[in-house]
N, C-alpha and C positions, 0 to 999 in steps of 0.2 A: 721889728719896728720900734724906733725910739723917737717918738714925735716931739718930745720936749728937750732933748739933749742939745746943748749949744757948744760945749767945749770938752775936748779930750786933751788933757795936759801932756800925756806921753803917747804911746802907740795904740792906735785902733787896729786890732788884728781880727780879720775875718778869714778863717782858714779851715781847710779840710771839711768844708760843708758841701759835700758833693750832691746833695739834693736841694740846696738853696737856689731858688730861681730869682729872688729879688731882695733888695735891702732898702731900708727907708730911714733916712736921717734928715728930715726936711729943714731943721733949724741948726744943724751942726755947722758952725762957722770956723772954729779953730781946732786944729789937730796938730799935735806934736809930730806925729808920723802916722803913716797908713800902710798896712800890708794886707793885700788880698792874695790868698794863696790856695790853690787847688780847690777853688769853688767852681766846679766843672760845668754847672748848669746856669751860672750867673751870666746874664746877657748885657747888663748895664750897671754902672756904678754912679747912681744919682746922689750928688751932694750939692743941692741948689743954693745953699747959703755959704758955701766955702769961701773964705776971705782971701784965698790966693797965696797965703804964706804958710810954709811948712818948715819947721826948724830941723826936723830929722829926715828920715827916708820916706820916699814914696815908691813902693815896690808892689808890682803886680805880676804874679807868676802862675803858670799852669792853670789859668782861667780860660779854658779852651773855647767856651761859647761867647766870651766877652767881645762885644763889638762897639760899645758906646761908653766912652769915658769923658764926654764933653765937659761936664762940670769940673772935673779935675784939670782939664786943659786951660782953665782960667788962671792957673798958678802963675805967680810972679817971681817966687823964689823958693828953692828947695835947699835946705841947709845940709842935708846928707846926700844919699844916693837917689838918683832917679833911674829906676831899674825895671825893665819889662823883659820877661823871658817866657818862652813856650806858651804865649797867648796866640794860638794858631790862627784865629779868625779875626783878629783886630786889623782893620784895614788902614788905619791912619793914626799917627801921633802928631797932633798939631797944637803947639804951645806958643801962640803968637806973643804972649805977654811975659814969658819967662826970661828973666835977665841974668840969673845966677843959679848954678848948681854947686854946692859946696864940696861935694865929693865926686862920685862917678855918675856919668850919663852912660847907661848901658842898654843896648837893645840886642837881644840874643834869641835866635830860633823863633822869629816871628814870620811865619811862612807866607801870610797874606798881606803883610805890611807893604803898602804902596806909597805912603807919604810919611816923611820924617821932616817936620817943619818946626824949626826953632830959630826964627829970624832975629830975635832980640837978645839971644843968649851971648853975653860978652865974655864970660869966664867960667871955667869948669875945672874940677879936680882931674878927671881923666875921661876919655871917650873910648868906648868899646862898641863896635857895630859888627855883629858876627852872625852869619847864617840867617840872614834876612833875604831869602831868595827872590822875592818879588820887588824889592826896593830899587828903583832906578836912579835915585838921587837923594842927597841929603842937603837940607837947607840950614846951614849954620853961618849965615852971611855976616853976622856981627861978631863972631868969635875971634878973639885976639890972643887969649892965653889959655894954655892947657898945663895945669900944675902937676900932672902925672903923665900917664901913657896916652898915646894916640894909636888905637888899634882898630883896623878895618880889615876884616878877613871873611872869605867864603860867602860873599854876597853875589849870587850868580847873575842877577840882572843889573847890578850897580854899574852905571856908565858915566856918572858925573859927580866929581868931588870938587869942582872949581869954587864952590862957596867956601871952601876951607882955605883958600889962598890968602885970606886976611890974617891968618894966625901968625903971630910974631915970635912965639916961644912955646916949646914943648919941654917940660922939665925932665922927663924920663924918656922911655923908648918910643920910637915911632915905627909902626909896622903896618904895611899895606900889602896883603898877600892873598892870592887865590881868588881874586874877583874877576871872573872870566870875561865880562863885558867891559871892564874898565880899561881904557887906553893906558898903556904903560907910561906914555908921555905925561899924562895927568899926574900920576904918582910921582914921577921925577920932578915935574914942575912944582908940585907942592913942597917937596924938600928944598928946592931952590928958593921958593918964595919965603919959606921960614928961615932958611939959612942954616947950614950945618953947625955953625958956631952957637946957634940958639936952640939946639936940640941936646938935651943933657945926657941922653942914653944912646943906645944902639939904634941904627937905622936899618930896617929890613924891607926891601921892595922885591917881590918875586911872585911869579905865577899869575900875573894879571894878564889882561888882553893885549892884543898886538898894538 
């Protein structure tokens, strides 16, 4: 518990605390970056005073009991990576106010994730969505530019990527593969909407649904 802490200039790291069940930073408004890693008993990440701006990475991984990150979902900008991986029980990632991610937006091995909602995000370094088996759709309806890769693979229930049709450029590779429920036509239509001339790397579309 850090009841008086208001600012962390660099990275706040809470990791490898496998008996930790709660954290308490009631006045912490500013963080340069945040990492929660291998805190296997932690169920929530309360940061009620968070000002919404993070200049570095926001990374949460292997926090298998985590279900509530609602205070962090008030973020308006993340300067580095926004990365969630192996958080098996997290049901939703809903960031309605987030307008920019400076580096990578990545969701990997989130087996219970049913909602990925980023309606205001206009630009991102790269996008990776991988092995999120319960995710039916992705809302990135304001996204126009991807400055790196666009990678969507092995998401068994994913059936709708039409919110990505507003993307006008992908600077590096585009890969949409092995999404069993995703209509193959949607993947092809996404490439058409962006335009091959506006994709800087290799295009790989394979193993999706009928």
